[in-house]
C-alpha positions as CSV (number, residue, x, y, z in Angstrom):
1,M,23.3,70.7,-97.8
2,S,25.0,67.4,-98.7
3,V,27.4,67.9,-95.7
4,Y,24.4,68.2,-93.3
5,R,22.8,65.1,-94.9
6,N,25.9,63.0,-94.6
7,L,26.4,64.0,-91.0
8,Q,22.8,63.3,-90.1
9,E,23.1,59.8,-91.7
10,T,26.2,59.2,-89.6
11,H,24.4,60.2,-86.5
12,L,21.5,57.9,-87.3
13,N,23.8,55.0,-88.0
14,R,25.7,55.6,-84.7
15,A,22.5,55.7,-82.7
16,R,21.2,52.5,-84.4
17,A,24.5,50.8,-83.6
18,S,24.3,51.9,-80.0
19,L,20.8,50.6,-79.5
20,R,21.5,47.4,-81.2
21,Q,24.5,46.8,-79.0
22,A,22.5,47.4,-75.9
23,L,19.7,45.0,-77.0
24,S,22.2,42.4,-78.1
25,W,23.9,42.6,-74.7
26,Y,20.7,42.1,-72.8
27,G,19.7,39.4,-75.2
28,Y,23.0,37.7,-74.5
29,L,22.4,37.9,-70.7
30,R,19.0,36.3,-71.2
31,K,20.4,33.4,-73.3
32,S,23.3,32.9,-71.0
33,G,20.9,32.5,-68.0
34,Q,22.1,35.6,-66.1
35,L,18.7,37.2,-66.5
36,S,16.5,34.1,-66.8
37,S,18.0,32.7,-63.5
38,N,16.3,35.7,-61.8
39,P,12.6,35.9,-62.8
40,E,12.0,38.9,-60.6
41,L,14.7,40.9,-62.3
42,V,13.3,39.9,-65.8
43,G,9.9,41.2,-64.8
44,L,11.4,44.4,-63.4
45,V,13.4,45.4,-66.5
46,K,10.9,44.3,-69.1
47,P,9.4,47.8,-69.6
48,E,12.9,49.2,-70.2
49,L,13.8,46.5,-72.7
50,E,10.6,47.1,-74.6
51,A,11.4,50.8,-74.6
52,L,14.8,50.1,-76.1
53,R,13.2,48.0,-78.9
54,A,10.5,50.7,-79.5
55,T,13.1,53.4,-79.7
56,L,15.1,51.4,-82.3
57,N,11.9,50.9,-84.3
58,K,11.3,54.6,-84.2
59,L,14.7,55.3,-85.6
60,D,14.2,52.8,-88.4
61,S,10.8,54.4,-89.3
62,N,12.5,57.8,-89.6
63,V,9.5,59.8,-88.3
64,I,10.2,63.0,-86.4
65,R,7.8,63.9,-83.6
66,I,6.9,67.6,-82.9
67,A,4.8,68.2,-79.8
68,V,2.9,71.3,-79.2
69,F,2.4,72.6,-75.6
70,G,0.8,75.7,-74.1
71,L,-2.0,76.9,-71.8
72,V,-5.7,76.8,-72.8
73,S,-6.9,79.3,-75.5
74,R,-3.5,79.9,-76.9
75,G,-4.4,78.4,-80.3
76,K,-2.3,75.2,-80.2
77,S,-4.6,73.2,-82.4
78,A,-5.1,76.2,-84.7
79,V,-1.3,76.4,-85.2
80,L,-1.2,72.7,-86.2
81,N,-4.2,73.1,-88.5
82,A,-2.5,76.1,-90.2
83,L,0.7,74.1,-90.7
84,L,-1.3,71.2,-92.2
85,G,-3.3,73.5,-94.4
86,D,-6.6,71.9,-93.3
87,K,-8.8,72.1,-90.2
88,I,-8.2,68.5,-89.1
89,L,-8.0,69.2,-85.3
90,Q,-11.0,70.6,-83.6
91,T,-10.8,74.3,-82.4
92,G,-13.4,76.5,-80.8
93,P,-14.0,79.5,-78.4
94,L,-14.5,77.3,-75.4
95,N,-11.6,76.1,-73.2
96,G,-10.7,72.5,-73.3
97,V,-11.5,71.5,-76.8
98,T,-8.5,69.2,-76.8
99,Q,-8.9,66.7,-74.0
100,W,-6.2,64.1,-74.9
101,P,-3.0,64.1,-76.9
102,R,-3.7,63.5,-80.5
103,S,-1.2,63.1,-83.4
104,V,-1.5,63.7,-87.1
105,R,1.0,63.0,-89.9
106,W,2.5,65.9,-91.8
107,Q,4.9,65.7,-94.8
108,P,6.2,69.2,-95.5
109,G,8.0,69.6,-98.8
110,G,7.0,66.0,-99.7
111,K,10.2,64.6,-98.1
112,V,10.4,64.5,-94.3
113,L,7.7,62.6,-92.5
114,V,6.6,64.4,-89.3
115,E,4.2,63.4,-86.5
116,L,2.5,66.5,-85.0
117,I,1.3,65.9,-81.4
118,D,-1.5,68.2,-80.1
119,T,-1.9,68.3,-76.3
120,P,-4.4,69.7,-73.8
121,G,-3.8,73.0,-72.0
122,L,-1.1,72.6,-69.4
123,D,-3.3,74.5,-66.9
124,E,-6.4,72.5,-67.6
125,I,-5.6,68.9,-66.6
126,A,-5.3,68.8,-62.9
127,G,-3.0,66.8,-60.7
128,E,-0.7,63.9,-61.5
129,S,-2.5,63.0,-64.7
130,R,-1.4,66.3,-66.3
131,A,2.2,65.8,-65.2
132,D,2.2,62.2,-66.5
133,M,0.8,63.1,-69.8
134,A,3.2,66.0,-70.3
135,R,6.2,63.9,-69.3
136,E,5.3,61.1,-71.7
137,V,4.7,63.4,-74.7
138,V,7.9,65.3,-74.0
139,H,9.8,62.0,-73.7
140,Q,8.7,61.0,-77.1
141,A,9.1,64.4,-78.8
142,D,12.1,65.3,-80.9
143,L,11.2,69.0,-81.1
144,I,8.8,71.1,-78.9
145,L,6.6,74.1,-79.9
146,F,5.5,76.2,-77.0
147,V,2.5,78.4,-77.9
148,V,1.8,81.8,-76.2
149,S,-0.5,84.6,-77.3
150,G,1.0,87.6,-75.7
151,D,3.1,88.6,-72.7
152,I,3.9,85.4,-70.8
153,T,2.2,84.6,-67.5
154,R,3.9,83.2,-64.4
155,T,2.3,79.8,-65.1
156,E,3.5,79.8,-68.7
157,Y,7.0,80.8,-67.5
158,Q,7.2,77.9,-65.1
159,A,6.0,75.5,-67.7
160,L,8.5,76.9,-70.2
161,L,11.3,76.4,-67.7
162,E,10.3,72.8,-67.1
163,L,10.1,72.1,-70.8
164,R,13.6,73.6,-71.3
165,Q,14.9,71.2,-68.7
166,S,13.7,68.3,-70.7
167,Q,16.8,68.5,-72.9
168,K,14.8,68.9,-76.1
169,P,15.1,71.8,-78.6
170,L,12.2,74.2,-78.3
171,I,10.6,76.9,-80.4
172,L,8.5,79.6,-78.7
173,V,5.5,80.4,-81.0
174,F,3.9,83.8,-80.4
175,N,0.4,83.3,-81.8
176,K,-2.5,85.7,-82.4
177,I,-0.2,88.6,-83.5
178,D,-3.1,89.9,-85.6
179,L,-4.7,91.1,-82.3
180,Y,-1.8,93.5,-81.5
181,P,-0.6,96.7,-83.2
182,D,2.9,96.6,-84.6
183,T,4.3,98.6,-81.6
184,D,2.8,96.3,-79.0
185,R,3.8,93.2,-81.0
186,G,7.4,94.4,-81.1
187,V,7.5,95.1,-77.3
188,I,6.1,91.6,-76.5
189,Y,8.6,90.0,-78.9
190,Q,11.5,91.7,-77.1
191,N,10.1,90.6,-73.7
192,L,9.9,87.0,-74.9
193,Q,13.5,87.2,-76.1
194,Q,14.6,88.1,-72.6
195,L,12.9,85.1,-71.0
196,G,15.5,83.4,-68.8
197,A,17.7,86.5,-68.4
198,G,19.0,86.5,-64.9
199,N,17.8,82.9,-64.3
200,P,20.6,80.4,-64.1
201,Q,18.2,77.6,-65.1
202,A,17.5,79.1,-68.5
203,K,19.3,81.2,-71.1
204,P,17.6,84.0,-73.1
205,L,15.9,82.7,-76.2
206,L,17.8,83.2,-79.5
207,P,16.0,85.1,-82.3
208,D,15.4,81.9,-84.4
209,E,13.8,80.3,-81.3
210,I,10.9,82.7,-81.4
211,V,8.4,82.8,-84.3
212,M,5.4,85.1,-84.6
213,V,2.2,83.6,-86.2
214,A,-1.5,84.3,-86.7
215,A,-2.8,80.7,-87.0
216,E,-6.5,81.6,-87.0
217,P,-6.8,85.4,-87.6
218,A,-9.9,87.1,-86.5
219,A,-12.5,88.2,-89.1
220,M,-12.1,91.8,-90.4
221,E,-14.8,94.1,-91.6
222,V,-14.0,95.1,-95.2
223,R,-15.5,98.0,-97.1
224,V,-16.7,97.0,-100.6
225,E,-17.3,99.5,-103.4
226,W,-19.5,98.2,-106.2
227,P,-19.5,99.4,-109.9
228,D,-22.9,101.1,-109.5
229,G,-21.6,103.2,-106.7
230,R,-23.0,101.2,-103.8
231,V,-20.9,100.7,-100.7
232,S,-21.3,97.7,-98.4
233,Y,-19.4,96.2,-95.5
234,E,-18.6,92.5,-95.3
235,W,-16.6,90.3,-92.9
236,E,-13.6,88.4,-94.2
237,T,-11.2,86.0,-92.5
238,P,-7.6,86.6,-93.6
239,P,-5.5,83.6,-94.4
240,P,-3.3,82.1,-91.6
241,Q,0.2,83.7,-91.2
242,V,2.4,80.7,-90.5
243,D,4.9,80.8,-93.3
244,E,7.7,81.9,-91.0
245,L,7.0,79.0,-88.6
246,K,6.8,76.5,-91.4
247,E,10.1,77.7,-92.9
248,T,11.8,77.6,-89.5
249,I,10.7,74.0,-88.9
250,L,11.7,73.0,-92.4
251,N,15.1,74.5,-92.0
252,I,15.6,72.6,-88.7
253,L,14.4,69.4,-90.3
254,N,16.6,69.7,-93.3
255,R,19.7,70.8,-91.4
256,E,19.5,68.6,-88.3
257,G,16.2,66.7,-88.3
258,R,17.7,63.1,-88.4
259,S,20.4,64.2,-85.9
260,L,17.6,65.3,-83.5
261,L,15.9,61.9,-84.1
262,A,19.2,60.1,-83.2
263,L,19.9,62.3,-80.2
264,N,16.4,61.8,-78.7
265,A,16.6,58.0,-79.3
266,L,20.0,57.9,-77.5
267,I,18.6,60.0,-74.5
268,Q,15.8,57.5,-74.2
269,A,18.2,54.6,-74.5
270,R,20.5,56.1,-71.9
271,D,17.6,56.6,-69.5
272,A,16.3,53.0,-70.1
273,E,19.7,51.5,-69.5
274,A,20.3,53.6,-66.4
275,A,16.9,52.4,-65.1
276,I,17.8,48.8,-65.8
277,A,21.1,49.2,-63.9
278,Q,19.4,50.9,-61.0
279,K,16.8,48.1,-60.7
280,T,19.5,45.4,-60.9
281,I,21.6,47.2,-58.3
282,D,18.6,47.6,-55.9
283,L,17.7,43.9,-56.3
284,R,21.2,42.6,-55.7
285,E,22.3,44.9,-53.0
286,K,22.9,42.2,-50.4
287,E,25.0,40.0,-52.8
288,A,27.0,43.1,-53.8
289,E,27.8,43.9,-50.2
290,E,29.1,40.3,-49.7
291,I,31.3,40.5,-52.8
292,I,32.8,43.9,-51.7
293,W,33.6,42.5,-48.2
294,Q,35.1,39.4,-49.8
295,F,37.4,41.3,-52.1
296,T,38.2,43.7,-49.3
297,K,39.5,40.8,-47.1
298,Y,41.4,39.2,-50.0
299,K,43.1,42.5,-50.9
300,A,44.0,43.3,-47.3
301,L,45.4,39.8,-46.7
302,A,47.4,39.8,-50.0
303,V,48.9,43.2,-49.3
304,M,49.8,42.3,-45.7
305,L,51.6,39.0,-46.6
306,N,53.5,40.4,-49.7
307,P,57.0,41.6,-48.8
308,I,57.7,43.7,-51.9
309,A,56.4,47.3,-51.9
310,F,55.9,47.7,-55.6
311,L,53.9,44.4,-55.9
312,D,51.7,45.6,-53.0
313,I,50.4,48.5,-55.1
314,L,50.1,46.4,-58.2
315,G,48.3,43.6,-56.4
316,G,45.9,46.0,-54.8
317,T,45.1,47.6,-58.2
318,V,44.5,44.2,-59.7
319,A,42.2,43.3,-56.8
320,D,40.2,46.6,-57.3
321,L,39.8,45.9,-61.0
322,A,38.7,42.3,-60.3
323,L,36.2,43.7,-57.7
324,I,34.7,46.1,-60.3
325,R,34.3,43.4,-62.9
326,A,32.8,41.0,-60.3
327,L,30.2,43.6,-59.4
328,A,29.5,44.2,-63.1
329,R,29.0,40.5,-63.7
330,L,26.7,40.3,-60.7
331,Y,24.6,43.2,-62.1
332,G,24.7,41.8,-65.6
333,L,26.1,45.0,-67.0
334,P,28.6,45.4,-69.9
335,M,32.1,45.7,-68.6
336,T,35.5,45.2,-70.2
337,S,38.9,45.4,-68.5
338,Y,39.5,48.8,-70.2
339,E,36.2,50.2,-68.9
340,A,36.9,48.8,-65.4
341,G,40.3,50.6,-65.5
342,K,38.6,53.9,-66.4
343,I,36.1,53.5,-63.5
344,L,38.9,52.8,-61.1
345,K,40.9,55.8,-62.3
346,T,37.8,58.0,-62.0
347,I,37.1,56.8,-58.5
348,V,40.7,57.4,-57.3
349,F,41.0,60.9,-58.8
350,S,37.5,62.0,-57.7
351,S,38.0,61.0,-54.1
352,G,39.4,64.4,-53.2
353,G,42.9,63.0,-52.9
354,L,41.8,60.5,-50.2
355,L,42.6,57.3,-52.1
356,L,45.7,58.8,-53.6
357,G,46.9,59.6,-50.1
358,E,46.2,56.1,-49.0
359,L,48.2,54.7,-51.9
360,G,51.1,56.9,-50.9
361,S,50.9,55.8,-47.3
362,S,50.6,52.2,-48.3
363,F,53.7,52.5,-50.5
364,L,55.7,54.0,-47.7
365,L,54.6,51.3,-45.3
366,G,55.4,48.8,-48.0
367,L,59.0,50.2,-48.3
368,G,59.4,49.9,-44.5
369,K,58.0,46.4,-44.6
370,S,60.4,45.4,-47.4
371,T,63.4,46.9,-45.5
372,A,62.4,45.0,-42.4
373,V,62.4,41.7,-44.4
374,I,65.8,42.4,-46.0
375,T,67.4,43.3,-42.6
376,S,65.6,40.7,-40.5
377,G,68.6,38.3,-40.6
378,D,70.8,40.9,-38.9
379,N,68.3,42.1,-36.4
380,P,65.4,39.8,-35.4
381,S,63.5,42.7,-33.9
382,N,62.8,43.9,-37.5
383,I,60.3,41.1,-37.7
384,T,58.2,43.0,-35.3
385,A,58.6,46.1,-37.5
386,F,57.5,44.0,-40.5
387,A,54.4,42.8,-38.7
388,G,53.4,46.4,-37.6
389,S,53.9,47.8,-41.1
390,A,52.0,44.8,-42.6
391,I,49.0,45.2,-40.3
392,A,48.8,49.0,-40.9
393,Q,49.2,48.6,-44.6
394,A,46.5,45.8,-44.7
395,G,44.1,48.2,-42.9
396,I,44.7,51.0,-45.4
397,A,44.3,48.5,-48.3
398,G,41.1,47.1,-46.9
399,Y,39.6,50.5,-46.3
400,G,40.6,51.6,-49.8
401,G,39.2,48.4,-51.3
402,Y,35.8,48.8,-49.6
403,S,35.7,52.5,-50.7
404,V,36.4,51.5,-54.3
405,G,33.7,48.8,-54.2
406,K,31.0,51.2,-52.8
407,A,32.0,53.9,-55.3
408,A,31.9,51.4,-58.1
409,Q,28.3,50.6,-57.4
410,V,27.4,54.2,-58.1
411,Y,29.5,54.4,-61.3
412,L,28.1,51.1,-62.6
413,E,24.6,52.5,-62.2
414,K,25.5,55.3,-64.6
415,G,28.5,53.9,-66.4
416,C,26.5,51.3,-68.3
417,T,25.7,53.9,-70.9
418,W,29.4,54.7,-71.6
419,G,31.9,52.7,-73.6
420,Q,32.6,52.9,-77.3
421,L,29.0,52.6,-78.4
422,G,27.3,53.5,-75.1
423,A,24.4,55.9,-75.4
424,S,26.2,58.6,-73.4
425,S,29.4,58.3,-75.5
426,V,27.5,58.6,-78.8
427,I,25.5,61.6,-77.4
428,Q,28.7,63.3,-76.6
429,E,30.1,62.4,-80.0
430,I,27.1,63.8,-81.9
431,L,27.0,67.1,-79.9
432,S,30.7,67.6,-80.5
433,Q,30.1,67.6,-84.3
434,V,27.1,70.0,-84.5
435,D,27.4,73.4,-86.1
436,Q,27.1,76.6,-84.0
437,N,24.2,77.7,-86.2
438,T,22.0,74.7,-85.3
439,I,19.4,74.5,-82.6
440,M,21.2,71.4,-81.3
441,Y,24.3,73.4,-80.4
442,R,22.7,75.0,-77.3
443,L,21.8,71.5,-76.1
444,R,25.4,70.8,-75.4
445,Q,25.3,72.9,-72.2
446,E,21.8,71.7,-71.2
447,L,23.0,68.1,-71.4
448,G,25.9,68.9,-69.2
449,I,28.6,68.3,-71.9
450,K,31.6,70.6,-72.0
451,Y,34.3,71.0,-74.7
């Protein structure tokens, strides 16, 4: 257990360092005037900066959020009450008892602090308001409980797929098992396990991702025999059956709770930083286009006039790196020479061989141009050959420079979350260290990370 504890502390510390780096960078931009010189941009990115600060505060508070979703009449509030050991949340036979998300604090085992979030039925709140509510709660949650009470309906299946795509660990809670005979209960459980089979969007649920409970068992008629021989019948309500769910949650919290907290914080930070980058790029599109054309002309001219083939390639690469860093400065995004080099390498090798082919053609033209210069004294007509090669090479270099600039815009939009302490880098680092027996392990594929 100490191994898990130490690893979780490492993950928390790495997440804190990542968020602090992001906030310090944007704080630096504000102080240096790169943000304050553009009031419109400051207003646009304010929500994302506030989200970064709120996420860091959530990490420091060490509170894990567990959100409960499901359709109406599935017993979501009853499940939470059973976990809490008290009827704090209102329940009842009518649909729609829970109208708005409500949270309560829970401290299982007297150690981990948890915030349980109850939500209205997903099929009850109509329109965009339901979608907005669900998205916001899912965004804040570190773990999701999805409550059903029998064979899953089409509406529940679609909602489950959407929640699985939220990149959050999920437990399917089969409630009201007291209403089913053991045979029917087993069949339903097997059906739930196969959810997602044959659907490329979702994998079948693992056994520890499905838990059976009876949060608010129905009253039972009990036969009572008295000492004097009388027999009477009374109604008794059995105690809730949620020990398995409580144990599952506690195991997850003890084994990977703080790692889940760190992972969710980093996902929120990644999304916030990507949104900042996108808003900045959209606002400065015209200036970026001017910079790209300016560097394209400089690169073409430098390549055309330089007579040495090897220096053509080197000079063109330096121009491309300078272009990437100039765009990063325009956008106010973190960018080192090393990161610029990684972006350029990615662009070149992801161009389907196009830019590599251009480099080869440019080098061959550069050799011809160099040869023409060397032999120009013996044959003045070689000057014409030099000019032709230089113009062709300049055209190739200019096209390549423009292509690199446009591709760099896309990579800068997403690449701001990479780097040594970038959110995406730390996410990858955390998921590379999780044990196969953890619920976080399956998130590796859902987050698009391969090893």
